[in-house]
N, C-alpha and C positions, 0 to 999 in steps of 0.2 A: 393437327394432328402428327404426329412423325412418321413419316411413311419407310423412316429408310429400312424399315423388316420386310417389307412387300418389295421396293423397289433392288433391295442387293440383288435379286437371283438373276442369273443370265440362264437365259432359256433359249439353249441351241440342243439341238437333232437333229441325226447322222440325216447326209439324202443319200438311199442307197439305190448303188447303178451296178449290175451286172458288173462282173468281174474286182470290186471293194474288195478289197483284204480284207480281212475282219479281222485286225490283232487286239490286244487287248486293251490298248485304248480306246480302240474303236469301241471293244464291248463295254466298255466302263461307259463314256461318257449317253449309248444306246439305251441304258440302264438309268444310268443320273437322272437322266433329263425326264423321264416318269417319277423318278423321285423325289426331285425338285418340285415337280408340278403338282406334289400330293403335299410338303410340305408349307407349299405358295397359297395353297388351298386350305390347310393346316388353319394358318396365319390370318389369311386375309377374309376369311370366316367363321372364323373362334379367337379369342385370347389365349395366352398363354396359363397352366395351371392346374391344377389336379382335376382330372376329368372325372375320378371315383375312385372311393375309398383314398390308400392312405393313410387313415386315422391311425392317431400318435398317442400311443399309453404309458403307463409308468410301470416301467418288469419290476411284479411282484419280490417284494425280497430281496430286491438288490438300488444299491447306491449308487447314482452315474451311468444311468443306462436307461432309453423308448424301447416297446417295440412298434415297428412299426406295420401294420397290416398289409396285406395285398390289396395292387391297386394297378391304374394308369394316371400320367399325364401328362399335359404336350412342354414340351419348353419351351424358350424364347425365341428359336431356329425352326421351331418348325417339328421336333422328332418326338414323337410319341415313344414315354417310356411306359414298362411296360415291368411289374412287376410281382411276379408268381407265385410268393410267397410272401408269410411272414418272417419280417427280418430281424434282428436284436441289436440294438446300436448304444454300445459300452464310451463309456466318458473315457477313453485310451491316451494318455499325454494334452489334456484341453485344460487349461486352467481353470478353477473355477470365475465367477462376472457372467456374461452375457454370453451363452449359447446359444449357437442357430443351428436346428437338423437340414442338411441339406442334402436337395435328389438332381446328382449330374445323370445326363447321356455320358452313355460313352459303347465303342466298338471294338474290338478282337479279332482280331484275325488267325485261325487256327485251321488246320491241317483236317478235314473231316476223312480220309482213310488212315485208320487205326493203322495196316500195316504203310507206311509211308515210313521213306527211312528221318533218319535224324537232318534236323537243317534240309528241310523240304519247302519249298515256299507254301504260304497258307494258299489254300483255295478259297477259306470260307468268311465272310466275315458277320459276327452277332454282335447282335445287339445290345447292349447289355445296360448296362445305371453303375450307380455308386450313390449310396445314402454317405453321409457321413457330421457328424459334429465338429464344427468349429466355433470360436471364435471369435469372428467377424462377422459382417452378415453379407449373403448369400449377391451375387457376381451372376448378372446376363450371361447366357441362357441358365444357368441350374436355378432352380425352383427351393423356397425355404417350406420346409412342410413343419415347423413347429420352434419356437425361442424361448427361453425361460431362463430365468437369474441366477444362477444357481450357488444355496451361496458360501459349501465348504464342500470338499470331496468325500465328506460320510454320509452328505445331506441324499434323501433318495427323493426324487420326485415326484408328482403327484398331482392329480385333476384340479384342474383351476376347481374352484367356490364358486364366483362370479367370472363366467368366462369376458365379460367387457372390461372385467380389470385383473386383471392374473397376480396370485398377489409373489415372495419369493419363491424359488425351487416350483413354480404351476408351471404345468405343459401352456404356452399362451401361443392360439391359434387363430390372434385377429390381423394377426398380418400375412397367412398364408393366401396366395393368392387362388384362387377357384377357375376351372376354365369357363369359358360361356360362351355363348352363341353368336353370330357376328362377332365385330370387332371394335370393340369397345373405348372409346377415346380415354386413355390413363393419365390421370392427372398423378404426380407425386409428389408428399406432403413431406417435410422435413423439419422438425424444430428445433429453437432452442432456446435451449431453457438449462436453466441452477441446479444447485443441491435440492433434492426431491423433488419434486414436479409434477406430485402423481397425478394430480385431478388435473392439470396439465393432460398428459400422457393421455388419462382416462374419457375429457374432453374432443382429442383429438383423434380417442378409433373412433365414440360417435360420431363425429364427422366425418370421417369416413365413411363409417357405413354408411351414413346418411345420402352419400354420393356413389356408394353399391348399387342404392335401391334405386335409380336410376340406369332405363333405360339407355347404353351406346356413353354409359359415363363409367369407369372403371377407377378406383384410389391405389395407391403403391407407398406404402410408410417406407420416406429413406431414412428413417431412423433422429437420433439427437445430432445438431449441428452442430460438427465447428465451423465458425465459417474464419479460421483463420486456414484452416484445410483444403476449404472451396465450397458448392453450396448442395454437392449430390446428386446432381441430376437432377432438383430438387422441381416445382413450379408454381409450388404453394410455399413461402417461408412461413412458418408462423413463427413471431419472433416475441419470447417470452424472457426476454433476460438481456442487457444491456448490450451491444459488441461494439467497441470504436477504434479499433484496431485497426493497421493503415489495412493489414491484411482482410480483415472484414469488408470494411469500406469499397476495398476492391471487389470482392464479394457480389456481394450487394450488385454496387452499381454493376457487374457486367450480370447478376440474374434479373435485374429489371432493365438491363440495357437486349435480352432474349426475351420479354413479356412474359416475364415467371412477375408474379405476383407476394407480393411484405403485408402483412398482417402484425404490427410490435402492437401487443395489446396487454393495457396493465393491469397488473390481478391488483385486487382489491381489499387483500390481505397486507398489501405493504401500501408504503403512500407511496402520491403518485405522484409526488417531482422525487423521489429516488430514480421511476422508469421512465417518466413522461419529459423533462427537461432533459436527458443523454438522449431520446429517441429522435427532440428535435432538432441536439445539434450533431447530430448524423445525420439525418434531412438535406440541414443549409448545403454542411460538405459535401454531399453529393450533389448540391444546383436544386433542390426539392424545395418547392414552396406550399406548405401542407398550409389547408383551405377545406372549407365545408366543401361537402359529398353534395355535384349537378345534381339537380333531377333524370335526367336522362343516362348520367354515367351507369355505363354496365354493371358498377357493380348491385343500384339497385333494382335489372332484373335482368338482369341477364335469363336466370329460372324463376325467381318467384318475383311479383312486383314493390319495390317497397316507395313510400313518397319519402322515405331519411330513413337510414338505418335503425333497424330495432334498439327497443329496452334493452340492454344487456345483465348481467351481476353485479349494478353495479350501476349511478349515475357519474354525465358526463360526459365530452366533450367528441366525435368522432371527425377527422380532418383526412385527406391524401394531398396529390402528386400522385393523377396515374396508378401504377398500382400498388403502392405503399401507400398503406394505410396506419394510423396512427389513432387508436379505440385506448379511449379509459371506462370502458359499459364493460370490460372483464367476459369478455365473450367464452373466455378459455371454460371458466368455473362456469356459464349459464349452459355448457355444451356440455358438461359433465352432469348437471340438473341437483347441480348445490352450490352455495358458497360459505365455506368454511362448513355450521352443522344448522345452516339453512337450507332449506328442502325453496326450491321455484316454481313458479307456476307454471303447471303446461305452457300455455299460453307466449311466456318469456322463455322455455327453453324452445320451444316446436321456431318460434322467433326466431333467437336466436340460429340456432341450422339452417336454419330456408337462409337469410343471410350467407353465412358462412358458404354455403353451398353454391353461392350467386361467384364469393369468392375466389372459388376452387374453381369452378367453370370461370372463369372473369381469366383465370392466372391460364388458361391452353387458349383464348380466343389470340383471334391477331388485334396488336393495342390496334385502338382512334388511331388516325393523323394527326400530329399532333399534341395526342396525349401521353 
């Protein structure tokens, strides 16, 4: 569990005595102590995210724009953000493609005296916010309210017909964090996928929903990863496309060294050898010897008990070394509930999701000594 959001607070308060000079620094430190305690409490007993409201709707009869409802949120630094009225967010100067609606905490310094001369020092701090569209994911402590694949500047946004699998120009709320009581363990999930990959994305979305349904855990989507650029803070990487460059191997070695997990998952719609052989070669370059999973491995019992990895959308083997798993059973399609146009049994889908939850939880647990 990452304790850095809590341990970074430095709690120091003023020790008063007769004759203490209360200047601006003393005043600020005395009040910051109470404010820091509130922020620490918020992060220790609640998770960052939307507290209430802040619904995202298409702007009627206007392309490239959404309306945000009033509401409140808690950011990653423990700041409470209050949006007191509906806001309209236009995609001005935003390129078509992936668009993220991001909420950030702001502080504005003002002088409360209407008659103050020009240039008078600010005597008040107004806690405010900024809501803006951008072409990159939100960076902490900002909060993602929604995302969408905006096809053209003339395209009008619309609600998702299928909220679990939004299409182009539809508002995607799957990865918007919601504040929760208690402080859950965050599991960061990223995916390496080739062109398309909608079924895989749908499956990962379902897996994250399963993680969020567990008390004490919260998932966060890190998006599509380019391993040449790093792992993006992921705990679990779903590897659905080969990655063999030197930079990618360095990223995976670092990721596994930190205790993260990798699920290299063969898609049943392509030939197994097109994926399995490059992954096995990559594992060898990482110094990993893949073998059958031992019955005492946390992957089989970190949450749900299994005697062996369950069936997925396809037949095949499942081998691993530590937190690196090569699956030829196509769990990604099983998580989505379909394999091409073939429906899978509920038992298969459920068991596959539970196995995925085991893998996700194992990715944030301390690795076994010698693993």
